[in-house]
C-alpha positions as CSV (number, residue, x, y, z in Angstrom):
1,M,181.3,14.1,102.0
2,D,184.7,15.9,101.8
3,L,185.6,16.8,105.3
4,G,188.5,19.1,104.2
5,L,191.1,17.3,106.3
6,G,193.5,16.4,103.5
7,G,197.0,17.3,104.6
8,R,196.0,18.6,108.0
9,V,198.4,17.7,110.8
10,A,196.6,16.1,113.8
11,L,198.1,15.2,117.2
12,V,196.1,12.4,118.8
13,V,197.2,11.8,122.3
14,G,196.9,8.2,123.7
15,S,196.2,6.7,120.3
16,S,197.9,3.3,120.2
17,Q,194.7,1.4,121.1
18,G,191.0,1.7,121.8
19,I,189.1,4.9,121.2
20,G,192.3,6.9,120.6
21,L,193.3,4.5,117.8
22,G,189.8,4.7,116.3
23,I,190.2,8.4,116.1
24,A,193.7,8.3,114.6
25,E,192.4,5.8,112.0
26,A,189.5,8.0,111.1
27,L,191.6,11.1,110.7
28,A,194.2,9.3,108.6
29,R,191.5,7.8,106.4
30,E,190.3,11.4,105.7
31,G,193.8,12.4,104.6
32,A,195.2,14.0,107.7
33,R,198.8,13.5,108.8
34,V,198.4,11.9,112.2
35,A,200.9,11.9,115.1
36,V,200.1,8.7,117.2
37,T,201.3,8.7,120.8
38,S,201.8,6.1,123.4
39,R,203.9,5.6,126.5
40,S,205.6,2.8,124.6
41,R,207.5,3.5,121.4
42,D,206.8,-0.1,120.3
43,R,203.1,0.2,120.8
44,A,203.0,3.5,119.0
45,A,204.9,1.9,116.1
46,E,202.5,-1.1,116.0
47,A,199.5,1.2,115.9
48,V,201.0,3.3,113.0
49,A,201.7,0.0,111.1
50,A,198.0,-0.9,111.4
51,I,196.7,2.5,110.2
52,D,195.7,2.9,106.6
53,G,197.1,6.4,105.9
54,D,199.8,8.9,106.9
55,A,200.7,8.3,110.5
56,S,203.9,8.7,112.6
57,P,204.7,7.4,116.1
58,F,205.7,9.5,119.1
59,V,206.3,8.8,122.8
60,A,204.4,10.7,125.5
61,D,202.5,10.1,128.7
62,T,199.7,12.4,129.9
63,D,201.0,11.9,133.5
64,E,204.4,13.5,132.5
65,L,203.6,17.2,131.9
66,D,207.2,18.3,131.1
67,R,207.5,15.7,128.4
68,L,204.1,16.6,127.1
69,A,205.1,20.2,126.8
70,E,208.0,19.1,124.5
71,L,205.8,16.9,122.3
72,P,204.2,19.6,120.0
73,A,207.6,20.9,118.8
74,E,208.7,17.3,117.9
75,V,205.5,16.7,116.0
76,E,205.7,20.0,114.1
77,A,209.4,19.4,113.2
78,A,208.4,16.1,111.7
79,L,205.0,16.8,110.2
80,G,204.3,20.5,110.2
81,P,202.2,22.9,112.2
82,I,199.6,21.1,114.4
83,E,196.1,22.1,113.2
84,I,194.1,19.4,115.1
85,L,194.6,18.4,118.7
86,V,192.7,15.4,120.2
87,A,193.2,15.2,124.0
88,N,192.8,11.6,125.2
89,S,193.9,9.7,128.2
90,G,193.3,6.4,129.8
91,G,190.6,6.4,132.5
92,P,191.6,6.7,136.2
93,P,191.2,3.9,138.7
94,L,187.7,3.0,139.9
95,G,186.7,3.8,143.4
96,K,184.2,5.5,145.7
97,A,184.2,9.1,146.8
98,L,186.5,8.7,149.8
99,M,188.6,5.8,148.6
100,H,191.6,7.3,146.9
101,D,194.5,9.2,148.6
102,L,195.5,12.7,147.6
103,D,198.4,11.5,145.4
104,E,195.9,9.6,143.2
105,W,193.7,12.7,143.0
106,E,196.7,14.8,142.0
107,R,197.8,12.2,139.4
108,T,194.3,12.1,137.9
109,Y,194.2,15.9,137.8
110,R,197.5,16.0,135.9
111,S,196.2,13.5,133.3
112,L,192.7,14.7,132.7
113,V,192.9,18.5,133.3
114,L,196.5,19.7,133.2
115,A,197.6,17.6,130.2
116,P,195.0,19.2,127.9
117,R,195.9,22.6,129.3
118,V,199.7,22.1,128.7
119,L,199.1,21.0,125.1
120,A,196.6,23.8,124.4
121,K,199.0,26.4,125.8
122,T,201.7,25.3,123.4
123,I,199.5,24.6,120.3
124,V,196.8,27.3,120.3
125,P,199.0,30.3,119.6
126,G,200.0,28.8,116.2
127,M,196.3,28.0,115.5
128,Q,195.5,31.6,116.2
129,E,198.2,32.9,113.8
130,R,196.9,30.7,111.0
131,G,193.2,31.4,111.8
132,W,192.2,27.7,111.9
133,G,192.2,25.0,114.5
134,R,190.3,22.1,116.0
135,I,190.5,20.8,119.6
136,V,188.6,17.7,120.7
137,N,188.6,16.4,124.2
138,V,187.8,12.7,124.9
139,G,185.5,13.0,127.9
140,S,182.9,10.9,129.6
141,T,179.1,10.8,130.1
142,S,180.1,11.2,133.8
143,T,180.1,14.9,133.2
144,R,176.3,14.7,132.6
145,E,175.5,11.9,135.1
146,P,178.1,10.9,137.6
147,I,178.8,7.2,137.4
148,P,178.8,5.1,140.6
149,G,182.3,3.8,141.4
150,L,184.1,6.3,139.1
151,N,184.6,9.2,141.5
152,L,188.0,10.3,140.1
153,S,186.5,10.5,136.6
154,N,183.4,12.2,137.8
155,A,185.3,14.9,139.6
156,H,188.2,15.7,137.2
157,R,186.4,15.4,133.9
158,M,184.0,18.2,135.1
159,A,187.1,20.4,135.8
160,A,188.3,19.8,132.2
161,I,185.0,20.8,130.8
162,G,185.2,24.1,132.7
163,F,188.6,24.9,131.3
164,L,187.7,23.9,127.7
165,K,184.4,25.8,127.7
166,T,186.3,28.9,128.8
167,L,188.9,28.4,126.1
168,A,186.2,27.8,123.4
169,R,184.7,31.2,124.0
170,E,188.1,32.9,123.9
171,V,189.3,31.5,120.6
172,A,186.1,31.1,118.6
173,A,186.7,34.3,116.7
174,D,190.1,33.0,115.7
175,G,188.6,30.1,113.7
176,I,189.3,27.5,116.4
177,T,186.7,25.2,117.7
178,V,186.9,23.4,121.1
179,N,184.6,20.5,121.8
180,T,184.3,17.5,124.2
181,V,182.8,14.1,123.3
182,A,181.1,12.5,126.3
183,T,182.0,8.8,126.0
184,G,179.6,6.0,126.8
185,R,180.4,2.3,126.8
186,F,182.8,1.2,124.0
187,A,184.4,-2.1,123.2
188,T,187.9,-1.3,124.6
189,E,190.4,-3.0,126.9
190,R,189.5,-0.3,129.5
191,L,185.9,-1.4,129.6
192,A,186.8,-5.0,129.6
193,S,189.0,-4.4,132.7
194,T,186.2,-2.7,134.6
195,H,183.7,-5.5,133.9
196,G,186.1,-8.5,134.0
197,T,185.8,-9.4,130.4
198,L,184.6,-7.8,127.2
199,E,181.8,-10.4,127.0
200,A,180.6,-9.3,130.4
201,A,180.7,-5.7,129.3
202,Q,178.6,-6.6,126.2
203,A,176.1,-8.5,128.3
204,A,175.7,-5.4,130.6
205,A,175.3,-3.2,127.6
206,E,172.5,-5.4,126.2
207,R,170.7,-4.7,129.5
208,D,171.6,-1.1,130.2
209,V,172.1,0.7,126.9
210,P,169.1,1.5,124.7
211,A,171.0,0.5,121.6
212,A,171.6,-2.9,123.3
213,R,175.3,-3.1,122.4
214,L,178.7,-1.5,123.0
215,G,180.0,1.3,120.7
216,R,182.8,0.6,118.3
217,P,186.0,2.7,118.3
218,E,185.5,3.4,114.6
219,E,182.1,5.0,115.3
220,Y,183.8,7.3,117.8
221,G,186.5,8.1,115.3
222,D,183.9,9.1,112.7
223,L,182.3,11.6,115.1
224,V,185.6,13.2,116.0
225,A,186.6,13.4,112.3
226,F,183.5,15.4,111.6
227,L,184.1,17.7,114.6
228,C,187.6,18.4,113.2
229,S,186.3,19.1,109.7
230,E,185.5,22.2,107.7
231,R,181.8,21.3,107.9
232,A,181.8,21.6,111.7
233,A,183.1,25.2,111.9
234,Y,180.1,26.5,113.8
235,I,180.1,23.8,116.5
236,T,182.2,24.9,119.5
237,G,182.0,24.9,123.3
238,T,179.8,21.8,123.3
239,V,179.7,18.4,125.0
240,I,178.4,15.8,122.6
241,P,177.4,12.4,124.0
242,I,178.1,9.2,122.1
243,D,176.5,6.6,124.2
244,G,173.8,4.6,122.4
245,G,171.1,6.6,124.1
246,M,172.2,5.7,127.7
247,L,172.1,9.2,129.2
248,R,168.7,10.0,130.7
249,T,169.2,13.8,130.8
250,S,167.9,15.9,127.9
251,F,170.5,18.7,128.2
């Protein structure tokens, strides 16, 4: 299937490892010109070296909004107008509802809600002028079923959904789609850290996930590549789970 991504410029935030890297690899494999970002220039460069396709490294941190606002101009100067934006960020610290202080709440809000807004504010006008654009937010199944011990994620990812759903309705007629992928359990360093080891995470998945395994970052990348494609032009404003059947809700 030709996804129509050849030559498209894609900015994938937080893409030097894990799910973000899986997305960058999938888009590059489909012919997109991918901007890979990391807080570390070395890690971004290492990720680019591992990608089979057209990829370039950039430095950015979703916690630094001023720097993030500058990023699109740098990407466009190097690669061309951004046509695809993938908003991704590392997960916030674990904790119960009253555990974290307000500084941590504000830090998480910047990373999960304000960072996508800052990027969209800069990139969407160009998409509107060209009459084409794709925005995909890397979210969590916690927006459907709050996850015990992940209070910061539960609260702030819901706020991001509210913003992105509003944006999706406003720009749909401009040829721009805006979607969120609700992430289940994937074989990443983040999941390993929450379970102690990746082996422990896999054992828990065999017990808890109907598919009886962890997801693979490349499987995630394939879904995002489709959502960014010409074929997905009528899919917008949605939250799509990728979780091996773990969610119990039917909506």
